[in-house]
C-alpha positions, 0 to 999 in steps of 0.5 A: 659382712663374712656369713652376711647376705650378698650384696651387689655391686649393681643392677643385675641381682644374681648369684654365682658361684666361684667352684674351683679356687686354691684360698690354701695357699699362700698367695692370699694369707695377707687378706683372704677374709677381704678377698671372700668381703670382695666376692660375696660383694660381687655375687659370689655365693659359693666358693668352690676350695680345692686340695691338691695335697695332703696339707693341701686338702687339710687348710681347704678343710679349715677354710670351709669351717672358718667361712659359711661360702666355702667348702671344700674338695679333697685330693693329691694334685697330678704332679703332687703324688709323689709327695702323697704316700703308696695308699691313700684312700682311708687318710683321704676319706678322713678329710673327705668325710667332713660335712663340707667335703663336696668332691674329690680331686683335684685327681688326674692325668699330667704329662706336660709338667713332667721333670725335664731332664728325667730319664725314660725310666724315671718319667715311666714311674711317674706317669704309673704313680699318676694313673695309680692314684688317680684310679684311687680316688675314683673309688674312694668318690665311686664308695662316699658316694661323690665326684671327681674333678679333675684335672687332665693335662697333654693327657685328655684320652687317656683320662676320659678312659679313666673317667670310661671305668667308672662310668655310673658311679663317679662323674669328673668337671673337667677343670679350667676346660682349653680342649677343644670344641670336639673334646668337650664332646667328648667329656658331656657324652660320657657324662662329666662336665667342663669348667670355664676360666679366664681363659675365656676371656684371652685374646688368643683363646678362640677354641675355649671359646668355640668349645663354649659355644658348642656345650650346651647351657647346664653342662659347664660351670665357670670358676676363676682356678685363682689365683691362677688365669685373671680374667679381663680386664682384670689379667695378669694380676692376682685373681680371686673368686669375685672376678666369677662376676667379668666372667660370667658377663663375658660368657653370657655374651659370648653364649647371647645370653642373660646373667640370670640365665646363666646364673640360673643354669651356671648355679643349678650344674654345680649343685647337681654336680657336687654332692652336700653342696646348699 
């Protein structure tokens, strides 16, 4: 049913987007067509596939060409900075000019996954490299009129400070948001957005639900970050875009709103954030 109008498996006739998926990962090699079909059957009408390296970003563009429902986001993840050339602006710009590329990312800072046993000098080098490539991607986004998908882990203040330098030119969506309600409010005050994953449904994630409660409708999006972080009742399985529907049901319950209102708010937020997302 690729390219067809989506159908619904229940009586609530609403659409949702998966604003952060990694369909280019090996987890989906064996059944990608079926994964996309299941998403459309669940009412997931747009899947934003996110690059993590140059090779991953090239695959993302290929998937955007292959599937009408898939759009691309291209960039270098902070945990893959040593796989990128020193200067990434021009090669990344070539990918970003594809008509179905809607943002730069995922980019940002991550001090949590620095290699164990690295010397202080090596730690400093990697942190500097992350900052440099993050800055380059922010500059490219500003130049192309795109926004950025932001990854940060144990680097919230520094990430927000680097975003502040491009305020008014580039907005970010802090994807897979697991911070506090106060941190969510700081992101919104900076002009950026947050996005919630299946973690929101986990029993031990009350802090994430508290953050969700602090964010008004229209200022957050929904995502899977698949193949990771499947929401309840699928926790422990490979995640896929169709599971946004389960996440949406839970989020609507937490927010005390209808699925129709949640659909309208999250899809409008995505269309307003991602340039060229139809």
